[in-house]
C-alpha positions as CSV (number, residue, x, y, z in Angstrom):
1,X,14.6,-7.1,-16.5
2,X,13.9,-6.0,-12.9
3,X,12.0,-2.9,-14.1
4,X,9.9,-5.1,-16.4
5,X,8.9,-7.4,-13.5
6,X,7.9,-4.5,-11.3
7,X,6.1,-2.9,-14.3
8,X,4.1,-6.0,-15.1
9,X,3.3,-6.8,-11.5
10,X,2.3,-3.2,-10.8
11,X,0.0,-3.0,-13.7
12,X,-1.8,-6.3,-12.8
13,X,-2.0,-5.1,-9.1
14,X,-3.5,-1.8,-10.1
15,X,-6.0,-3.4,-12.4
16,X,-7.0,-5.9,-9.6
17,X,-7.3,-3.0,-7.1
18,X,-9.7,-1.2,-9.4
19,X,-11.8,-4.3,-10.2
20,X,-12.2,-5.2,-6.5
21,X,-12.8,-1.7,-5.2
22,X,-15.3,-0.8,-7.9
23,X,-17.3,-4.0,-7.1
24,X,-17.3,-3.1,-3.4
25,X,-17.9,0.6,-3.5
26,X,-20.7,1.6,-1.2
27,X,-23.2,4.3,-1.5
28,X,-23.0,4.9,2.2
29,X,-19.9,7.1,1.8
30,X,-17.7,4.7,3.7
31,X,-14.8,3.6,1.5
32,X,-15.5,-0.2,1.7
33,X,-13.6,-0.9,-1.5
34,X,-10.4,0.9,-0.5
35,X,-10.5,-0.6,3.0
36,X,-11.1,-4.1,1.7
37,X,-8.2,-3.8,-0.8
38,X,-5.8,-2.4,1.9
39,X,-6.6,-5.1,4.4
40,X,-6.5,-7.8,1.7
41,X,-3.1,-6.5,0.5
42,X,-1.7,-6.5,4.1
43,X,-2.8,-10.2,4.5
44,X,-1.4,-11.1,1.1
45,X,2.0,-9.4,1.7
46,X,2.2,-11.1,5.1
47,X,1.8,-14.5,3.4
48,X,4.0,-13.7,0.4
49,X,6.8,-12.3,2.4
50,X,7.4,-15.6,4.0
51,X,7.8,-17.4,0.7
52,X,9.2,-14.8,-1.6
53,X,11.8,-12.7,0.3
54,X,14.5,-15.2,-0.6
55,X,13.5,-15.2,-4.3
56,X,14.5,-11.8,-5.8
57,X,12.7,-12.1,-9.1
58,X,9.4,-13.3,-7.7
59,X,9.8,-10.8,-4.9
60,X,10.0,-7.9,-7.4
61,X,7.1,-9.2,-9.5
62,X,4.7,-10.0,-6.6
63,X,5.8,-8.0,-3.5
64,X,7.1,-4.8,-5.1
65,X,5.1,-4.9,-8.4
66,X,1.7,-6.6,-7.8
67,X,1.2,-5.8,-4.2
68,X,2.7,-2.3,-4.6
69,X,0.3,-1.7,-7.5
70,X,-2.6,-3.3,-5.5
71,X,-2.0,-1.2,-2.4
72,X,1.1,0.5,-1.0
73,X,-0.6,0.1,2.4
74,X,0.5,-3.5,2.3
75,X,4.1,-2.3,2.1
76,X,3.5,0.1,4.9
77,X,2.2,-2.9,7.0
78,X,5.2,-5.0,6.2
79,X,7.7,-2.2,7.1
80,X,5.9,-1.7,10.4
81,X,5.9,-5.4,11.1
82,X,9.7,-5.6,10.4
83,X,10.3,-2.8,12.9
84,X,8.1,-4.5,15.5
85,X,9.8,-7.9,15.1
86,X,13.2,-6.1,15.4
87,X,11.9,-4.5,18.7
88,X,12.6,-1.1,17.0
89,X,9.7,0.5,18.9
90,X,10.9,4.1,18.6
91,X,11.1,4.0,14.8
92,X,7.9,2.0,14.7
93,X,6.0,4.7,16.6
94,X,7.6,7.4,14.5
95,X,6.8,5.6,11.2
96,X,3.2,4.9,12.1
97,X,2.6,8.4,13.4
98,X,4.4,10.2,10.5
99,X,2.7,8.0,7.9
100,X,-0.8,8.4,9.1
101,X,-0.9,11.9,10.6
102,X,1.6,13.3,8.2
103,X,-0.2,11.7,5.2
104,X,-3.6,13.0,6.2
105,X,-2.2,16.5,6.9
106,X,-0.4,16.5,3.5
107,X,-3.7,15.5,1.7
108,X,-5.4,18.4,3.4
109,X,-2.5,20.8,2.6
110,X,-2.4,19.6,-1.1
111,X,-6.1,19.9,-1.4
112,X,-6.2,23.4,0.0
113,X,-3.2,24.5,-2.1
114,X,-4.7,23.1,-5.3
115,X,-8.0,24.8,-4.5
116,X,-6.3,28.2,-4.1
117,X,-4.7,27.9,-7.5
118,X,-7.7,26.5,-9.3
119,X,-10.0,29.3,-8.2
């Protein structure tokens, strides 16, 4: 049952992400749609976490499923917020740095690696 809740929420979240970002995509080259979805997801997970963390089934459907499918950036924001509120500044700094810098570096590495093998 838990997997079904995550599956259902995730599918709905991914569909909503596509709908919103496709409507907001800009020809300027700036990822307006992605930025909008990520910021909206952070706002929504902030609200939803207050109401849903004590409700396991709804939490799986909405926090893990829907918002996880909508944007994992919202989960990243919630994890960072939890570290801040716990005054866990060392892990907060490490998490923020590793997620952002490490993520970008791995995108570059993956792209370069795939380019080598596709040539």
